[in-house]
Each structure stands twice: as structure tokens, then as C-alpha cells.
MIDOSE-1310 file (N, C-alpha, C; in nm, 2 decimals, decimal comma, always signed):
residues 88
mskr	+10,97/+8,65/+10,89/+10,97/+8,79/+10,87/+11,05/+8,88/+10,87; +11,09/+8,93/+10,78/+11,28/+9,03/+10,78/+11,23/+9,16/+10,90; +11,31/+9,24/+10,94/+11,29/+9,36/+10,98/+11,35/+9,46/+10,89; +11,26/+9,51/+10,84/+11,29/+9,65/+10,72/+11,34/+9,76/+10,77
hdvv	+11,30/+9,79/+10,93/+11,30/+9,97/+10,98/+11,36/+9,93/+11,12; +11,47/+10,02/+11,16/+11,53/+10,06/+11,28/+11,39/+10,16/+11,35; +11,34/+10,18/+11,46/+11,29/+10,26/+11,53/+11,36/+10,31/+11,72; +11,40/+10,41/+11,68/+11,49/+10,42/+11,82/+11,40/+10,56/+11,86
wlds	+11,36/+10,56/+12,00/+11,32/+10,68/+12,04/+11,39/+10,75/+12,11; +11,46/+10,84/+12,07/+11,53/+10,96/+12,19/+11,47/+11,02/+12,29; +11,51/+10,99/+12,40/+11,43/+11,07/+12,50/+11,49/+11,23/+12,51; +11,37/+11,32/+12,52/+11,47/+11,46/+12,58/+11,44/+11,47/+12,70
grep	+11,35/+11,42/+12,81/+11,30/+11,42/+12,94/+11,25/+11,56/+12,96; +11,17/+11,60/+12,88/+11,05/+11,68/+12,86/+10,93/+11,65/+12,87; +10,83/+11,70/+12,97/+10,72/+11,66/+12,94/+10,62/+11,77/+12,87; +10,54/+11,72/+12,82/+10,45/+11,76/+12,74/+10,41/+11,94/+12,75
qcpp	+10,40/+12,07/+12,71/+10,40/+12,18/+12,77/+10,27/+12,25/+12,74; +10,18/+12,17/+12,63/+10,08/+12,22/+12,53/+10,00/+12,10/+12,58; +9,85/+12,14/+12,58/+9,75/+12,05/+12,52/+9,78/+11,96/+12,39; +9,69/+11,87/+12,36/+9,69/+11,81/+12,26/+9,59/+11,87/+12,16
nplf	+9,61/+11,84/+12,03/+9,50/+11,93/+11,93/+9,41/+11,83/+11,93; +9,29/+11,89/+11,94/+9,17/+11,77/+11,97/+9,14/+11,70/+11,86; +9,19/+11,78/+11,72/+9,17/+11,72/+11,59/+9,21/+11,58/+11,61; +9,32/+11,52/+11,63/+9,38/+11,42/+11,62/+9,38/+11,28/+11,77
pngv	+9,27/+11,32/+11,81/+9,25/+11,21/+11,95/+9,32/+11,09/+11,94; +9,36/+11,03/+11,86/+9,44/+10,90/+11,80/+9,54/+10,92/+11,72; +9,60/+11,01/+11,75/+9,74/+11,01/+11,63/+9,73/+11,03/+11,53; +9,84/+11,09/+11,46/+9,88/+11,12/+11,33/+9,96/+11,05/+11,23
dlds	+9,92/+11,00/+11,13/+9,97/+10,94/+11,04/+10,03/+11,03/+10,95; +10,15/+11,02/+10,95/+10,24/+11,12/+10,85/+10,25/+11,09/+10,74; +10,27/+11,15/+10,63/+10,32/+11,12/+10,48/+10,39/+11,17/+10,44; +10,54/+11,16/+10,42/+10,63/+11,27/+10,35/+10,70/+11,16/+10,24
snga	+10,59/+11,08/+10,13/+10,62/+11,01/+10,04/+10,61/+11,07/+9,92; +10,53/+11,22/+9,91/+10,50/+11,29/+9,81/+10,40/+11,22/+9,70; +10,36/+11,08/+9,72/+10,30/+11,01/+9,62/+10,37/+10,91/+9,53; +10,48/+10,90/+9,59/+10,59/+10,83/+9,48/+10,53/+10,72/+9,49
drsc	+10,60/+10,62/+9,38/+10,52/+10,52/+9,34/+10,57/+10,37/+9,42; +10,69/+10,41/+9,51/+10,72/+10,30/+9,57/+10,76/+10,40/+9,73; +10,72/+10,32/+9,82/+10,73/+10,36/+9,97/+10,67/+10,29/+10,02; +10,70/+10,34/+10,22/+10,68/+10,23/+10,30/+10,65/+10,30/+10,44
kvdl	+10,51/+10,19/+10,50/+10,47/+10,25/+10,54/+10,55/+10,20/+10,73; +10,55/+10,26/+10,82/+10,63/+10,25/+10,96/+10,53/+10,31/+11,07; +10,49/+10,19/+11,15/+10,41/+10,15/+11,23/+10,50/+10,21/+11,35; +10,46/+10,33/+11,44/+10,57/+10,38/+11,56/+10,49/+10,34/+11,68
pypa	+10,53/+10,33/+11,77/+10,54/+10,33/+11,91/+10,47/+10,44/+12,00; +10,29/+10,41/+11,99/+10,25/+10,52/+12,02/+10,16/+10,56/+12,14; +10,14/+10,58/+12,23/+10,18/+10,72/+12,19/+10,36/+10,72/+12,29; +10,40/+10,82/+12,24/+10,54/+10,83/+12,33/+10,55/+10,84/+12,44
rrcg	+10,63/+10,81/+12,51/+10,62/+10,88/+12,65/+10,65/+11,01/+12,71; +10,69/+11,08/+12,61/+10,73/+11,23/+12,66/+10,77/+11,30/+12,53; +10,80/+11,42/+12,56/+10,87/+11,53/+12,44/+11,01/+11,42/+12,36; +11,04/+11,41/+12,28/+11,15/+11,31/+12,20/+11,15/+11,33/+12,06
iyev	+11,21/+11,22/+12,03/+11,23/+11,21/+11,85/+11,19/+11,07/+11,83; +11,17/+11,04/+11,72/+11,21/+10,88/+11,68/+11,32/+10,92/+11,55; +11,40/+10,81/+11,57/+11,48/+10,84/+11,45/+11,46/+10,65/+11,39; +11,36/+10,70/+11,28/+11,38/+10,56/+11,20/+11,45/+10,56/+11,06
tclv	+11,54/+10,40/+11,03/+11,63/+10,40/+10,97/+11,58/+10,33/+10,90; +11,55/+10,27/+10,75/+11,54/+10,19/+10,66/+11,64/+10,09/+10,64; +11,63/+9,97/+10,70/+11,76/+9,91/+10,68/+11,80/+9,83/+10,54; +11,69/+9,88/+10,39/+11,72/+9,82/+10,29/+11,80/+9,94/+10,25
cglt	+11,73/+10,06/+10,22/+11,82/+10,16/+10,13/+11,86/+10,28/+10,22; +11,90/+10,26/+10,33/+11,96/+10,38/+10,41/+11,86/+10,50/+10,45; +11,75/+10,47/+10,39/+11,67/+10,65/+10,44/+11,70/+10,64/+10,59; +11,69/+10,82/+10,68/+11,68/+10,79/+10,75/+11,55/+10,91/+10,79
lvit	+11,49/+10,91/+10,86/+11,38/+11,04/+10,91/+11,40/+11,01/+11,07; +11,38/+11,15/+11,09/+11,37/+11,21/+11,23/+11,22/+11,29/+11,26; +11,18/+11,26/+11,35/+11,04/+11,25/+11,39/+11,02/+11,34/+11,54; +10,95/+11,41/+11,54/+10,89/+11,49/+11,68/+10,79/+11,44/+11,76
tagr	+10,84/+11,42/+11,86/+10,70/+11,35/+11,98/+10,67/+11,45/+12,08; +10,59/+11,47/+12,14/+10,57/+11,52/+12,25/+10,49/+11,49/+12,32; +10,44/+11,33/+12,36/+10,38/+11,30/+12,45/+10,24/+11,28/+12,53; +10,17/+11,30/+12,37/+10,03/+11,35/+12,35/+9,94/+11,29/+12,30
addp	+9,84/+11,29/+12,29/+9,66/+11,23/+12,22/+9,72/+11,24/+12,05; +9,80/+11,38/+12,02/+9,82/+11,40/+11,89/+9,98/+11,33/+11,83; +10,01/+11,26/+11,89/+10,21/+11,22/+11,84/+10,14/+11,16/+11,70; +10,28/+11,13/+11,65/+10,29/+11,06/+11,54/+10,25/+10,90/+11,59
rsvt	+10,20/+10,84/+11,46/+10,15/+10,67/+11,49/+10,27/+10,58/+11,42; +10,19/+10,65/+11,27/+10,25/+10,58/+11,16/+10,34/+10,69/+11,09; +10,47/+10,66/+10,96/+10,53/+10,77/+10,91/+10,51/+10,68/+10,76; +10,53/+10,74/+10,64/+10,52/+10,68/+10,55/+10,59/+10,78/+10,48
aacq	+10,73/+10,70/+10,40/+10,82/+10,73/+10,31/+10,86/+10,71/+10,19; +10,92/+10,80/+10,08/+10,95/+10,74/+9,97/+11,04/+10,60/+9,95; +11,03/+10,56/+9,89/+11,20/+10,43/+9,88/+11,29/+10,54/+9,81; +11,37/+10,52/+9,86/+11,54/+10,57/+9,82/+11,60/+10,47/+9,74
epih	+11,69/+10,51/+9,64/+11,79/+10,39/+9,57/+11,80/+10,29/+9,71; +11,84/+10,17/+9,65/+11,90/+10,08/+9,77/+12,05/+10,07/+9,79; +12,11/+10,09/+9,90/+12,20/+10,11/+9,93/+12,34/+9,98/+9,84; +12,46/+10,01/+9,81/+12,52/+9,90/+9,71/+12,63/+9,88/+9,79
């Protein structure tokens, strides 16, 4: 199986300051695809250790997403993004 995405977590060094949203005790699945015909779903390491960001880069098309984390139960556990034109 080929690796299609590079996921890097960048630690801000900050601990959570607010309680998690009780509506999402098992994290959230983000969808920024806007219903695109072609999209990729990327699982994220969950939960994040503390506040920071995930930098998700598609190794096929070059799309890069930045997703914030708070080190809480309501952190993102996946992201779905619309596929872009491949890099030539």
C-alpha cells in the first residue's frame, strides 16, 4: 500500500484551557470537501497530546491542510478534503 498523505503534528507546548465540547466525546470528523466528486479521507492521530496543529499534505496532488488541536476529547480524528489537480 502506498502512502498518500504526510501527517505532521506541530506541538504548541500549551495545555488545554477549556473543557471539551460534550457533544463530541469521541472527536470530530472534519469535512472540507464541499461535496466534491473526488475526495480523500485522512485519519488523524487521536487525541492530540495538547494544543497544536496537524499539517496534512497529499503526496499525490500537493494539497496542504492545517488543522488545529486542543488536546481534548473533541479534537479532530479525521479530515476529508477535495482532491486537487495532480502536480506534474
